[in-house]
Residue, then its C-alpha position, 0 to 999 in steps of 0.5 A: m239743505s244737507k250735504s251738496v249733491f250737484i258738484v263740479p270740480v273747478a279743475d275740470l274747467e281748466r280745459g274749457p267749458r263743460t256741460v253737465t246734466f243733473t237729475l234732481d230726484e224727488a227726495w232732493l226736491r222735497q227737501a228743497l221745497e220745504g216751507t212752500d206749498a209745492t210738491p214734486r210730481r216726478a224727478a226734475s233735471a238741470t242742464v248747465e254749462l260752466s266756464k272760466n272767466g278769469r278767476d270767476v266761473m260763469v254758469r248758465g243753463r236751464l232747470e225743468a221741474a214738474l210740481s203740484m200746488p194747491c189752488v188758492v181758491t178751491l185748494d185742489p191740486l194743480d199741475v205746475n211746470v217751472n222752467p227757470e233759466i239759470f245764470l250765475m257769475l261766481a267769484p272765488g270765496p274770501s281766503e281764510p283769515s290769518g288771525p288778528a295782527k298782534p299789536g306792536k309795542k307802543v313808543r312814546r315820543e316826546g314833543s309839543n303839539g305840532s311837532p314832527a313826531d306828533a304829525r307822523s303819529t297823526s298821519r299813521k292813525r289816519g292811514a290805518q283808519d282809511e285802510l280799515e274803512e276800505e277793508e269794510e267796503l270790500d267785505a260788504t261788496t264780497a258778501a253781496r256776490d255769489t261765490f264758490d269755495g275751495s276747489q269745487i262748485e256746489l250748485d245745490p243752493f243755486f238750483r233751489e233758489f231758482l226753483v223757489l223763485e219760479l213758483p207762482m205766488f197764487p196758483r189758480r185753476s184755469d176754469l175758474p172765472s178770472t174776475e170775481g163779481p161785485a160784493i154788492g149786486p145792482p139794485t133789483s127792479a122792485s127796489v128802484g124808486q123806493e126809499p132804501a130800508i133803514d137800519p133799525r139802529l139808525q131810526p132814532l137819528a132818522a126821526i130827528r132828521s125828519r123833524l128838522h126838515q119839518k121845521e125848515 
């Protein structure tokens, strides 16, 4: 999406929880619903309460939107009302990297295998490797969490996510039968007790089967 519209400064939460009501106009909704079959019928609204929990920010509330989607059977437009509950726990984003560390000057130490110098070198290598693996694990954990950057919380992408996830996968007119009839109906009374008709393409095989039965 383009530039965020629904923003709450983090500094406003220092004095306690804050409740905010946003109006999601039709232009924002159309952009948020791109790639789906849903279109807005009118503006939507979202009411959320934001509060600090240590360094994290908790967001909870509800979004209400009146949409239209085509019926999967008739393609007629259907009124679809979504009312997703919003709950988020946002952590501060990772700090900007300070750049790669410059490699230090390598000093060659003389000594045979198993000497104290070799042991110290091996210990340092293992320590650096363990530290690198720990940083990779922390990076993976951080990437899986919802975060906010800087001094403000941008709610636009979260509103869109909750809105799209609430859309029905197969909207269907309520006046249509809930179950479809079988593709092949039961046999008619006239055909009961009669030999089923044979596909003309299978008649040669049917003739062979008949001759085999006669020989038996």
